[in-house]
C-alpha positions in Angstrom: 102.2 106.3 66.7 102.5 109.9 67.9 106.1 111.0 68.5 105.3 111.9 72.3 103.9 108.5 72.9 106.9 106.7 71.2 109.2 108.8 73.3 107.5 107.7 76.6 107.6 104.0 75.6 111.4 104.3 75.5 111.5 105.5 79.1 112.8 103.2 81.7 110.3 101.7 84.2 111.6 102.9 87.7 111.2 100.8 90.7 109.7 103.7 92.8 106.9 104.3 90.3 103.3 103.6 91.9 100.5 101.7 90.4 99.2 103.6 87.4 102.0 106.2 87.5 103.6 106.8 84.2 106.7 108.9 83.3 105.9 111.9 81.0 109.5 113.4 80.8 112.7 111.8 81.8 115.9 113.9 81.1 119.4 114.5 82.3 121.4 117.8 82.6 122.5 119.4 79.3 125.9 118.2 78.0 127.0 121.7 78.1 126.8 121.7 81.9 129.4 118.9 81.9 131.8 120.7 79.7 133.3 123.3 82.0 134.3 120.4 84.5 136.1 118.4 81.8 138.2 121.3 80.7 140.9 121.2 83.3 141.3 117.3 83.6 140.9 117.0 79.9 143.9 119.6 79.3 146.0 117.7 81.9 145.3 114.5 80.1 146.4 116.1 76.7 149.6 117.4 78.3 150.5 114.1 79.9 149.9 112.1 76.7 151.8 114.7 74.6 154.7 114.8 77.2 154.9 111.0 77.2 155.0 110.8 73.4 157.7 113.5 73.0 159.7 112.2 76.0 159.7 108.6 74.5 161.8 109.8 71.5 164.6 110.7 73.9 164.2 108.3 76.9 162.4 105.4 75.2 159.3 103.5 76.1 159.9 104.0 79.9 158.9 107.7 79.5 155.9 106.8 77.5 154.8 104.2 80.2 155.1 106.9 82.9 153.2 109.4 80.9 150.3 106.9 80.2 150.2 105.9 83.9 150.0 109.6 85.0 147.3 110.2 82.4 145.2 107.6 84.2 144.5 110.1 87.0 142.8 112.8 84.9 141.2 110.1 82.7 139.7 108.5 85.7 138.4 111.7 87.0 136.8 112.6 83.7 135.0 109.2 83.8 133.8 110.0 87.3 132.4 113.4 86.2 130.6 111.7 83.2 129.2 108.9 85.3 128.0 111.5 88.0 126.4 113.5 85.2 124.5 110.4 83.9 123.3 109.4 87.4 121.4 112.6 87.9 117.9 112.2 86.5 114.8 114.4 86.6 111.4 112.7 86.0 107.9 114.3 85.3 105.1 111.7 85.9 101.3 112.0 85.8 101.4 112.3 89.5 104.6 114.1 90.7 108.0 115.5 89.8 111.1 113.6 90.9 114.7 114.3 91.2 117.1 111.2 91.6 120.7 112.1 92.5 123.6 109.9 93.1 126.6 111.3 94.8 129.9 109.6 95.2 128.7 106.9 92.7 127.1 105.1 95.6 124.9 107.4 97.7 121.4 107.8 96.2 118.8 110.6 97.0 115.3 110.9 95.7 113.3 114.1 96.0 109.7 114.2 94.8 106.7 116.7 95.1 103.1 115.8 94.1 101.7 117.7 91.1 98.8 119.1 93.4 101.3 120.5 95.8 103.1 122.6 93.1 102.4 126.3 93.6 104.7 127.8 91.0 107.4 126.8 88.4 110.1 129.3 87.3 112.7 129.1 84.7 116.2 130.5 85.2 118.9 130.9 82.5 122.2 132.3 83.2 124.8 133.2 80.7 125.0 133.3 77.0 125.6 129.7 76.5 122.4 128.8 78.2 120.5 131.0 75.7 122.4 129.6 72.7 122.1 126.0 73.6 118.6 126.2 75.2 119.1 124.9 78.8 118.6 126.2 82.2 117.1 125.6 85.7 113.5 124.8 86.5 112.7 125.8 90.2 109.4 124.1 91.3 107.9 125.7 94.4 105.5 124.0 96.6 102.6 125.4 98.6 103.7 127.3 101.6 107.1 128.0 100.1 108.9 125.5 102.4 110.0 122.8 99.8 111.2 123.0 96.3 112.6 120.6 93.7 115.1 122.2 91.4 115.9 120.7 87.9 119.4 122.1 87.2 120.8 122.7 83.8 118.1 120.7 81.9 117.6 121.0 78.1 114.6 123.0 76.9 113.2 124.0 80.5 110.1 125.7 78.8 108.9 122.4 77.4 109.3 120.8 80.7 107.5 123.6 82.4 104.6 123.1 80.1 104.5 119.4 80.6 104.1 120.0 84.4 101.5 122.5 83.8 99.7 120.1 81.4 99.7 117.1 83.8 98.4 119.3 86.7 95.6 120.7 84.6 94.8 117.2 83.6 94.6 116.0 87.1 92.4 119.0 88.1 90.1 118.3 84.9 89.6 114.8 86.0 88.7 115.9 89.5 86.2 118.4 88.0 84.7 115.7 85.7 84.3 113.4 88.8 82.6 116.2 90.7 80.1 117.0 87.9 79.3 113.3 87.5 78.6 113.2 91.3 76.5 116.3 91.1 74.4 114.9 88.2 73.8 111.6 90.1 72.6 113.4 93.3 70.3 115.6 91.1 68.8 112.6 89.4 68.2 110.7 92.5 66.6 113.9 94.3 64.4 115.3 91.7 63.7 112.3 89.4 63.7 109.4 92.0 66.5 107.6 90.1 68.6 105.3 92.1 71.9 103.8 91.5 72.3 100.5 90.0 74.3 99.3 93.0 71.5 100.6 95.4 68.7 98.8 93.6 70.7 95.6 93.1 73.1 95.1 96.2 75.8 92.7 95.5 76.0 89.8 97.7 78.9 89.9 100.2 82.1 88.3 99.3 82.8 85.2 101.3 85.5 85.7 104.0 88.7 84.0 103.3 89.8 81.6 106.1 93.4 82.0 106.7 95.4 79.0 107.6 96.7 79.2 111.1 100.1 78.2 112.2 100.4 77.0 115.8 103.0 76.5 118.4 106.6 77.4 117.8 106.2 77.4 114.0 104.7 81.0 114.3 107.7 82.4 116.2 110.2 82.7 113.4 107.7 84.5 111.2 106.8 86.9 114.2 110.4 87.5 114.8 111.2 88.2 111.2 108.2 90.6 111.0 109.3 92.5 114.2 112.9 92.8 113.1 111.9 94.0 109.6 110.8 97.2 111.2 107.7 97.5 109.2 104.2 97.1 110.6 100.8 98.0 109.2 97.5 98.0 111.1 94.7 99.6 109.2 95.7 103.0 107.8 98.5 103.3 110.3 102.0 102.2 109.1 104.7 102.0 111.8 108.5 101.8 111.1 111.4 101.1 113.3 115.1 101.4 112.5 116.4 98.4 110.6 118.0 95.5 112.5 121.4 96.8 111.5 120.8 99.7 113.8 120.0 97.4 116.6 123.3 95.3 115.8 125.2 98.6 115.9 123.9 99.3 119.4 124.4 95.8 120.7 127.9 95.5 119.1 129.9 96.8 122.0 128.2 94.7 124.8 128.3 91.7 122.6 131.9 92.2 121.8 132.8 92.7 125.5 130.8 89.4 126.3 132.7 87.5 123.7 136.1 88.6 125.0 135.2 87.8 128.6 133.9 84.4 127.6 137.0 83.6 125.7 139.2 84.6 128.7 137.1 82.6 131.0 137.3 79.5 128.6 141.1 79.8 128.2 141.5 80.0 132.0 139.2 77.1 132.7 141.1 75.0 130.1 144.5 75.9 131.9 142.8 75.0 135.4 144.0 78.2 136.8 142.1 80.6 139.4 138.7 78.9 138.7 137.4 80.0 142.0 138.3 83.8 141.4 137.2 83.8 137.8 133.6 82.5 138.0 132.5 85.2 140.3 133.8 87.8 138.1 132.2 86.3 135.1 128.8 86.2 136.7 129.4 89.9 137.6 130.3 90.8 134.1 127.1 89.0 132.9 125.1 90.8 135.5 126.4 94.2 134.1 126.3 93.2 130.4 122.9 91.8 130.2 121.0 94.8 131.5 123.1 97.0 129.3 122.1 94.9 126.1 118.4 94.9 127.3 118.7 98.8 127.8 119.9 99.1 124.0 117.3 96.8 122.7 114.5 98.8 124.5 116.0 102.0 123.3 115.8 100.6 119.7 112.3 99.4 119.8 111.1 102.6 121.5 111.9 104.7 118.5 109.0 104.8 116.2 108.1 106.4 112.9 104.4 106.4 112.0 102.1 107.8 109.2 98.4 107.6 110.0 95.5 108.7 107.9 95.9 112.2 108.8 99.4 112.6 110.5 103.0 111.9 110.5 104.5 111.0 113.8 108.0 110.6 115.2 108.3 109.0 118.7 111.6 108.9 120.7 111.5 107.4 124.1 114.4 106.4 126.4 114.0 103.2 128.4 112.7 103.4 132.1 110.6 106.4 131.2 113.6 108.6 131.4 112.4 110.8 128.5 109.8 110.7 125.7 109.6 113.1 122.8 106.6 113.0 120.3 106.3 115.2 117.4 103.3 115.2 114.8 102.3 117.1 111.8 99.4 117.1 109.6 99.8 115.3 106.2 98.4 118.5 104.5 101.6 120.3 105.8 104.0 118.1 104.2 105.8 119.9 101.5 108.4 117.4 100.4 109.6 113.8 100.9 113.0 112.4 99.8 114.9 109.3 100.5 118.7 108.9 100.9 120.9 105.7 100.8 124.5 105.2 101.4 126.5 102.4 99.6 126.1 100.1 102.6 122.5 101.2 102.8 121.9 100.2 99.2 123.7 96.8 99.9 121.6 96.0 103.1 118.3 97.6 102.2 118.1 100.7 104.5 118.3 104.4 104.4 116.8 107.6 105.5 113.6 109.3 104.6 113.3 113.1 105.2 109.8 114.5 105.6 109.9 118.3 105.2 106.8 120.1 106.6 105.5 123.6 107.0 104.4 122.7 110.6 106.1 124.1 113.7 107.5 120.5 114.1 109.7 121.2 111.3 111.6 118.4 109.5 110.9 114.7 110.3 114.0 112.4 109.8 113.2 108.7 109.5 116.7 107.3 110.1 117.9 103.8 108.9 114.5 102.5 108.0 113.9 99.4 105.8 113.3 99.9 102.1 113.3 103.8 102.2 112.0 104.2 98.7 109.0 102.1 99.6 108.6 104.2 102.8 108.7 107.4 100.8 106.1 106.0 98.4 103.9 104.9 101.4 104.1 108.5 102.7 103.1 109.9 99.4 100.1 107.4 99.1 98.9 108.6 102.5 99.2 112.2 101.4 97.3 111.5 98.3 94.6 109.7 100.2 94.4 112.5 102.7 94.0 115.0 99.8 91.2 112.9 98.1 89.4 112.6 101.5 89.5 116.4 102.0 88.4 117.0 98.3 85.6 114.5 98.7 84.4 116.3 102.0 84.5 119.7 100.4 82.8 118.6 97.3 80.0 116.9 99.4 79.4 120.0 101.3 79.3 121.9 98.0 76.9 119.4 96.5 74.7 119.7 99.6 74.6 123.4 99.3 73.6 123.1 95.8 71.0 120.7 96.6 69.6 123.1 99.2 69.4 125.8 96.6 67.7 123.7 93.9 65.3 122.3 96.6 64.2 125.8 97.6 63.8 126.7 93.9 61.7 123.6 93.4 59.4 124.5 96.3 59.0 128.1 95.1 58.1 126.7 91.6 55.5 124.5 93.1 54.0 127.1 95.5 53.5 129.6 92.7 50.0 129.9 91.1 49.6 128.4 87.6 48.4 131.7 86.2 51.3 133.8 87.6 53.7 131.0 86.3 52.3 131.3 82.8 52.6 135.1 83.0 56.1 134.9 84.1 
């Protein structure tokens, strides 16, 4: 087995990889990047341990215990720096480049750029240590200059840069090979009368599956779960709402007030005091709280995030038609898509997805959406599908132009006298 293949087999299988996507390079920052941050806490750790040992000879084990307890602080800080260093991962796949970063040990951010969107890759090495130990930064610029992914302090940035260029050229070569095959097929059908095998022998249509229908109230829990999940797909259009936790936060205050008022009413009713005065006030409170809660629910469901076959859309609408804002951008103008999750977001399955574009609409912020890494992958899938459609349209137009040229040439050849053709 080749060394590069054996190395790739050792790479982990990340959950955010798409079908058919394989990691080519997986790396962390060079250990030399970690060393400067460990100097001060490491020196303090040494001083505290040494001081505890020396003081124990005069004041006994109590001084040693105090020194060891104080040494836990710089030791814990060193452990934090090491874990934070290990959590930053840079990945080059056969489709994109990815930077996964975890900050404060719990918050996760994933930035990615498709290979076809990469405009330039630059190396940056600062200092003598970077030249001696062969590490540096890799700045990956996207088309339009709006978005970038930076691989900071990685070992051997030249080899990573070469791997990115190789994968991009391989993708372009596959596209060119498919284009040549399509041109060859069109030429055969037009000039030699050959037909595709699928055209001569059409396949019988697949039988339609008959889904099992659920009637009555049994369908209601599934519809409610699908609605509150905040993820709905209809054809090529995928719509997201904020996760139910955002709705719960909006309804938290009216629900809390309702619970407190109800508790007061129940306690008063149990005591048998002022019933005639309490019930009208309770009805008035419900009359105020219920529209308030309905307003919050309507405000939650009116905020939509969408990705269609051609565009990314963000709709914000206040209830009662008070205000509506709709922002759109073409998928071709997207320069970067990244996801972020806090500790509670990772625990409850929600997070933010930031879509950076070169359009006048700027950046789209999908807040508190369910399964943000899957949302990010869905946006990338739509971008890739739009890119393929555009390439197919351009290729079809190019093939039509070539076919016109060869058709005219064929007509000229047939119109030429045989004697003149032989003379030529």
